[in-house]
Steps between C-alpha positions, in 0.01 A plus 500: 500500500255781591295682244305813560172606354452724198551453123824610327404700198853550353814295494846639572514637150172687531325263260146376549490152668323207351241517777416858397489403135253229584296741704491749197399216274213393724383863545508552126305183437230632739474806276477274197214315676311825581543630150362179345206492744413868413504410126271197546282652777500879443270570798739324751630737761866461614600425854864425581745254344821438690780247453492237779702198588493261204296724279255787485130580526264776392153588647212603281152636563286301253136392523570123503790281614755397237470139369770262375392586150543873578849435624588316176376795291682751711823297487481489122453877479807538729704297252389724222617811692832321578563423133438871413818581707391847599695722744402570862518884537499692821358843547426729792185697556366748757283310748199725427535440128539117560175505709318670213664260253385183679160647593426566134586135431264382776776352716390587849750274677792675328352837608482377861858381490633828366314700761626270781852543379498868585776581247522800268606287210448135414658269239316296233606235252368462147531212255281427193256778594446362850585748781524405874595679821831341590840580651676223304743365416411311182682302225580706192263340251207260509682248294712414803182358661467171306485214755196550717185318613175610657432267796176569682242757603335587826294773676686767688361800695643834393799566721421183695209654686177303492302832527632596162382379154589149398737486209618194298872414504698323236823329602780413260869429480777586263865401459790612282514164324273211393687239699454701818130552432454125429681400817280733703177365339618145570553595857144638518371168374690323772369744752141418388566130547622564852213731604428402860130568459473242222738243655336547839175373362656236269706356786212520745676743740251777571179668393352847539129579515471882463124495434406258778754566773666828400788617289864449601432200731675167452356153548767227508413155350658202665817506287543870547447469869768228509741729308441779743532263800840379371626858473370593843643188667845568355472864619391407855790260539754752370369774722527277812858412396596863478364608839146627406200437722171446312198690625139544382297823519128574431366595155297794644621766747364822646556800282665691786797268454524599138473874589796468735710317250432760228339256259153659526652833394733377225338172386127561547405457133624142502330396823169321575325670790232325701260653755314295771328631807641847437853371502726525196714202389728441207579182306878503545697618194824445686629269777737752673255651752410159626869402547558833680227412754670165553834670561337727759326208671791480748799694602804445281863508590821508288522128557170445305632678192502459216140366512392356165126448469374318183147448370339366190241766531199547271435867427233685300554808282253674273644506152305661223336244276693634199832385641404155626693230309481134580715422811732801430262765628225384738302636791561224749844342524752352749837658577797309646538797734756552773599784727835514671522715813868580572753748634658755269832329533346174372342656184768421246543140610124441498452653154800303377334181635164592331671550165683166534166339579361664186788364289468153641125497446523616142758233416281234665215592271719512186563877469870569468478845355346801665534879534469728799347847527512749787189713533560822697294753695166584332337843491271411786656318791503474879805559727809713467699555185831413677363158601408437136843603385662259746268217405572543132870502571482172700307324215750617238807406706375143547432455128847635419664265746318203360586611142139497400430722192233758555339809367331789684126562462466856645194575705338161491551383856216412737365784704688374808841401355727432200510154350696252293286329230633174343392436145543153356599425138307193373584251233377741230691795642201678641511670845265415785469691835584264788679572829483837681711617796387823672684682778279688742600742769164672505221262592691381809483863615127511443448191708775588754681159436794475746731246660693505822876529421782329692554826692132520601391769253181480297610544134307516179484182298532506114278296271583313179192410294567222251344246267688237299250385244280800551143403410484116497239536224724713284800271563288195386417692181869573454588132554236383251629728228868446577469125475216498246314270748787248490581532865813336643428168670495636853245767421275297261153460658480147360845341462397168346194339350462122471322399176317168481515336154188286547220430738674214667800724597293764675540344843875473460517867383322597821750305707792662329353846557450418874863378524631820343278710728636319803852605381399865487444514122194705397344229273175438323362200313329535159286184472248641259354276231696677224781400269854515641593754222221734602599472872864577411412794278260658755738459792791645298282805432469525882883517505537218756867430570476118480247252357515145630337251261375163633383226273473122559877453455581772755235361736641144482847627577377756756673778306413817308610644169615856559454792256650836581333823407589580138448146376824335611462137610745424779438131546318240715558481874320428827315784671767498769777536242306787336481687827878446563582615149299822495607596851860468392449678160276779627710582802811520281333723235605865475244741643589760241491277200390673175140450403 
C-alpha cells in the first residue's frame, strides 16, 4: 500500500479529524502556557508557541532560564486557567493596528512577525484577558485542556538564528484523556532509561571529550569498538555476497575536486577547509568524489557494469554545537557508503536490489517496521529539470512495485538528485533516519563519466548513491535505544562472563573463558575478590547475555552453571555443551522478536 504525504484535515463528511483535534488541543495548551507565564512573569516577552509532534512549546524572552520549580508553578497556574473554563475567542485586526497593539504591550517579537507577514489584516485569539497573534484553530473553551504536563526547558535562538537573541523555551504535552497522558509519560520514562548517552557510558561503549579533544568526536572503548566491529564485519561479508567491491579513499582531498562536484558551492558551511603550501584541501564530508575518481581510473565498458563500490568511509562535517547530540549528531562519523555506476536500463533493477538489501539488513538488526519517504527537487539544484523528473519517477515506481509505503517530502532532495529515506520504527514506536538511496544523473555529467556500449558508443553512466545504516555512529545509538542495551547474542560485545565463586576456582574460570574464546564466543572472566552475588548483580547491570558460574563442584565435574540474562538459571553443563546449546538456540531465534 502506498501513502502520500500531507495531512487530511477533514473526513468524507467534512468533519475535523482526530489528528486535527489533537493539533488544536496542543496549540490551545501552548496559549494556556503563555498566558500563565505572563501572569507569573509580567515582563516576559512572547516568542512563538506552535503545536509539534507529541506536544507543544513556547519561547519566552526572560532574564534567567526557567527552573524545575518555575515549571511547577507555571503548570499549577495553567490548571487554574483550565478550571475557569473560559472561551477562546477569535478576532481580526488591521495589521497596522495590531503592530501598535503589540508595541504598546512591549512585545517586539510579535511586531516583527506581523510586519514579516505582509498582510493587511491578521487574526488574534483571546482567552482570560490574554491576547496572542494566531491563525488558530483552538478548542472552544479552556476547560477542554485538562490533561497536560510541562516537560522541560531549553535555550532557543529567536527564529533559530544564533545571531538573534537567546530565548528560553518550555516544552509540554497534552492529551484528551488522563490514560493517554499517563501512557505517554510512562513512555518518556522508558526513553530516559534507554538514552544511549547514559547507557553508552554505563555499558562501557564510548566516551566523548568535548573540552580536551573537540565536540562531536567519538572515542570507542573496547566493548564499543567490538560492537562496531561486529556490525562492520557483517556488512563487509554481505556486500561481498551481493557483488560489491570494497574500496578505501583518503580523508583529505584537494578543494578543486569539491568545486567540480558542486559540494563547495552547495555544502560549504558543513566542510572543514585546510590550507598548506598555498594549496586548499578539504576533510571529506562525502565519499562520492573519491569513488568517482576510482571509476575514472580506467576505461569502462558495458561488461563492467553495474559497478558497485563500497566503503566504510569516515567523513567530517561541521555541525553547529547547539545541534550535537551524543552519537546521533556528531562531526566525525563513518558511513557504510556505496556508489553504483550503471546503465539507464539497469536502474530499476539496481534500486530494487538496494531496497531489498535495506530490508534484509533492517530485519537482521531487529527492525521489522519502517517507513519510506521520497525527497524531491530542492529550490537550488544542479542539472536539468527533466532529469530530476525522470529520477523521481524511477524511485517512485520501484517503491510501488515493492509495495513499500511512502510519503513525499517536497523540495528536500540533495542538490544533485532525489532520494528515498528509510525511517525505522523502534521498540518504543519512535522513528530513526537510516538508509538513503539517491539517484543521480547530474554529477556523472560534471565528471564526464562514460562507458563503452556493446555497439562501440561512449554513453553516460548513471550513479546511485546509497547507505544502509547511514552513519554507523547514529545506527549504534539507534541500536542501544531500541534494545535498551540488551543486545541480541550475536551483537553483544561480551556474550558470556565466567564468574569464579572463590579464589581456588579462579584458574578454572580462566580455562573456561579460554575454551569459549577458542570456539568463537566473546567471553570474559570475572575473578575479582568479591562475593558471587555482587559479581552477578554488576554483570547483570552490564546486560551480559550469559553468566557462567564456577564453584568447586563445577570445577570438580569440569562443568559450569549457566544463568541467562534476566535471571533464568538454565542448568549445569560442560563448556562444550554450553557452546552447542547457545549456537542452536541463538541461530534459531527470530531476528525480529519483540523487545
